[in-house]
Residue, then its C-alpha position, 0 to 999 in steps of 0.5 A: x500500500x502506498x503510504x501518503x505520510x512517507x517522506x523518505x523520498x520527498x524532494x524540495x521540488x515536489x514540495x514546491x510543486x505541491x504547495x505552489x511555491x515559486x521561489x526555488x532558487x535558494x542557496x543555503x548550507x554554505x557555512x554549515x554544510x547542512x543539506x537545508x533543502x532536505x531538512x525543510x522538505x521533511x518538515x514541510x512533508x509533515x506540515x502539508x499532510x492536511x493539504x494532501x488530505x484535502x486534495x484526496x477528498x477533492x478527488x473523491x468528490x470529483x470521482x463520485x460526481x463523474x460516476x453520478x453523471x455516468x449513471x445519468x447518461x445511462x438513465x437518459x439512454x433508457x429514457x430515449x428508448x421509452x420515447x419510442x415505446x410511447x408511440x402507437x406505431x411501435x405496437x400497432x405495426x403492420x406488414x403488407x404483402x403484394x401478389x405482384x410487387x412489379x405492379x403495386x407495393x404498399x405500406x400500412x400505418x398503425x391506424x390501418x386495419x387488417x384487410x385485403x385490397x384488390x386493384x385492377x385496370x391500373x394505369x400509372x400517372x405520368x409527368x408533363x414534359x416539353x422539349x425544344x421545338x428543334x435542335x438548339x445548335x447546328x454545331x457538331x462540337x457543341x459543348x454544354x459545359x462551356x460558358x454561355x459567353x463563349x458559346x454565343x461568341x462562337x455562334x453555337x446557338x441556332x437562334x442566338x441569344x438576347x442578353x438581359x441588359x443591366x445599366x451601370x451609370x456614373x461609375x468612377x474609380x480611384x487609383x490606389x497604386x501606380x499601374x496601367x491595368x484596371x477593371x470595370x466593376x462588372x464583366x461581360x460588357x454588352x457589345x453595344x456599350x463603348x461605341x466607336x469614339x467612346x472615351x474614359x476620362x482620367x483626372x490625373x493626380x497632378x490636376x491635369x485631365x486626359x481622355x483615353x480612346x476606348x478600343x476593343x481590337x488589340x490590333x488597333x491598340x498602341x501600347x507605345x502611345x503612338x496613336x495617343x492615349x488609348x485604353x484596351x477594353x476586354x468585354x469578357x473580363x471588364x479589364x482596362x489596359x491603359x497605354x500610359x501609367x496612371x498614378x496613385x490618386x488619379x480618378x477614372x470617370x467611366x461612361x455609362x455602359x451595360x453588362x449582360x446577364x441571362x434572366x428568365x422565369x418559369x410558371x409551374x402548376x402544383x398538385x393543388x392547382x396553384x401556380x408557382x413562379x420561379x425566377x432565375x438570373x445567371x452571369x454569362x460565365x455560367x454553362x448551359x449544363x449549370x443553368x439546367x442543373x440549377x433549374x432542376x435543383x430549384x423549387x420550380x418542380x422541373x427536371x431539365x437536361x440537354x440531350x446531346x443526341x437530338x441537340x434539344x433541351x428537355x424539361x419534365x415536371x417532377x410531379x405526376x398527374x394532370x395538374x392543369x386542366x386548362x393548359x400546360x403545366x409549364x409556362x416559359x418567360x424570357x427570350x433565353x427559354x423561348x428563343x435560345x432554347x426554343x421552348x414552346x409551352x403549347x408543345x407540352x405533352x401533358x401529364x396524366x393521372x393514375x387510374x385504377x379500380x379497387x375492390x371491384x368498385x365500378x368507377x375508376x379511382x384517380x390520383x395525381x400521384x402514383x402513391x396514394x393512401x386509403x384507410x391508413x394504407x399507402x399504395x405505390x403503383x409500379x407498373x400498368x396492368x396488361x389487360x382488364x383481367x389482371x389484378x393485384x392483391x394487397x394483404x395487411x396484417x399485424x406485424x407481430x415480429x416487429x412489435x415483438x422485437x421492439x418489446x424485446x429490445x426495450x426489455x434488453x435495454x432495461x435489463x442492461x440499465x439496472x445491471x449497471x446501476x446494481x453493479x455500481x451500488x454493490x461495489x466495495x468502497x476501498x478506504x485503504x486505497x486513497x487517491x495517489x499524490x503526485x509524489x507517490x505516483x512518481x515512485x510507482x509503475x504505470x501498471x501499479x498506478x492503474x491498479x491502485x486507482x481502480x481500487x481507489x475509485x471503487x464504491x463511489x456510489x455504493x448503496x447510494x439512496x438516489x439510485x436504490x430508490x430509482x430501482x425500487x420505483x422502476x420495479x413498481x412501475x413495471x410490475x403494477x397492473x394498469x387499469x383501463x385497458x381494453x382487456x382486463x386479462x392484459x393489464x400487467x407484464x406477466x399476463x403477456x409472458x414477461x416476468x422477473x428472473x427467479x434469481x435474486x442475484x439478477x436484482x429484478x431483471x425482466x425475462x420474456x419467459x413465454x415468447x409464444x404468449x407474448x406473440x399471441x397477445x400481439x397478434x390477437x389484441x395489439x390494442x390492449x398490449x399498446x394500452x398496457x404500455x402507453x396509457x396516459x392518466x392522472x393516477x399511477x394505476x391508470x398510467x401505462x408502464x412507459x408513462x410511469x417509467x418515464x416519470x421515474x426516470x425524469x425525477x431521478x435524472x433531475x435529482x442526480x443533476x441537482x446533486x452532480x450537475x452536467x458538463x454544461x453547468x458551472x460549479x455553483x449550479x449543483x450541490x457537489x459543485x459548491x462543495x468542490x468550489x469550497x474545497x478549492x478555496x480551502x486548498x488555495x488558502x492552505x497553500x499560501x499558509x504552507x508557503x509562509x511556513x516554508x519561508x519561515x523555515x528557510x529564514x530560520x536556517x538563514x539566521x543559523x547560517x549567518x550566526x555560524x558565518x559570524x562565529x567562523x569569522x571570529x574564530x579566524x580572527x582569534x586564530x590570527x591573534x594567537x598566531x602572532 
């Protein structure tokens, strides 16, 4: 056993570290030859024992707090499981089978009854679509990933493009560093801007003014200035290159100009008949594919792509069905759609509604979508029947296996939780193994430190009242009958084949002792099973198992949190934190006291050294006198 009172190997450095002393450069014992540091270290070891005990007590509190928090995490995880067990769908799960999944599939919700549905004369709903009237390009090397600017410049579109013009007025720029190259605030300048004879006026820093002739042909631009002041304009980038250096402080006055963009909008009819208008705006640097992708990813409800084989753009509604009885579902606004991409709303192939007969009813049912819900069952059409004699049968039954697994998983989670809590409650408190000090650890192997610490941390929650009461209440929650269920024979767990372990060492572990009985209850009366777990009420007897358990879990979690807090709380927000804060204050104050004591010891030895030095000097003086 490590002995916290042992001082044989304690150095003054470890003492300084323990008490937080900063003056570690003392030089003593020069006159006496005494190892003062060693003596002071031993004296301070005895003086510091109350500090060591306080630090050990602090460590014990922190270990207990951390164990409480681990228990709260455990209880919170069980609480999460109880949330699922409160849902109707957990107990009223349904399973469906289809006689022909290639034509119809189905899923059933908890409100659906056990039933059989027969569907015939199935015609799936289709989506409206529209394609370009003719090929949008005649070029064999048309690249939809090129920028629209480059495509238009190369004459790629059969019908060209009409850019949207954005006017820029009174643009000025101030030169911040000497140079010849500058940029307009906007690129992709319209071809009709800066016509022949246009000039950019520059008010020079020295007060003079110079007009620079705007040229857009590099063959005309004279960098040497032989044709007078010129500025070469790159319409694509907006870059301006002057043939003279503009000095800092000069001001550029730009003539009004327009820059190009691609603007358009689409109107689409929704499943509820309302019209949705979606507007788009793109810079000419955007590619055709990027524009079509943006349309597809928008809220317009349209999927758009370029078909390189036929050289057309195709747009398809994401919703199926005949959504607009009076006209097309997609309306195109803007010359980019109608001129460049050649989209014509009148050419739309309209969507059609799904049609089917169900359970022999004479009139066909219709739906905009291929997915529809009847009586809590959601049907999804997967194909069209080949003839009127073809039919598909959908059967809905209780999903016994899924419900059984949900209950079994809950039992396993509960058992795992109470096992871990009981393990903590039954841990032995090893009071002969206090927390190790740093000086003790310095003399031990890592494996010994681990073994010691494991024993020291044991039993932090041994026989804890909060946890013992929680286990007792949870057992009562689970075993007490539930009143008000639809079957008086199914009002407690034992009645559906769930009992407690007969082994007292299991501490109330739940056992599915009769799986067949549980499955039979789920199959024949899932409503009663659900009510036993999920009933709500004002009294404990009328509450379902899960409501009771959830209340106990919440109360226990709150109690532990009030005592041990959580990682988001400050020390002042929980009771153990206040104890930790007080202990830290006591430790800090005691360290200062120990520093004063250590200083006093050193001062005493310093006085002794001074006396010895004086005595040595006197002896030396007398020796000199007698020697004469």
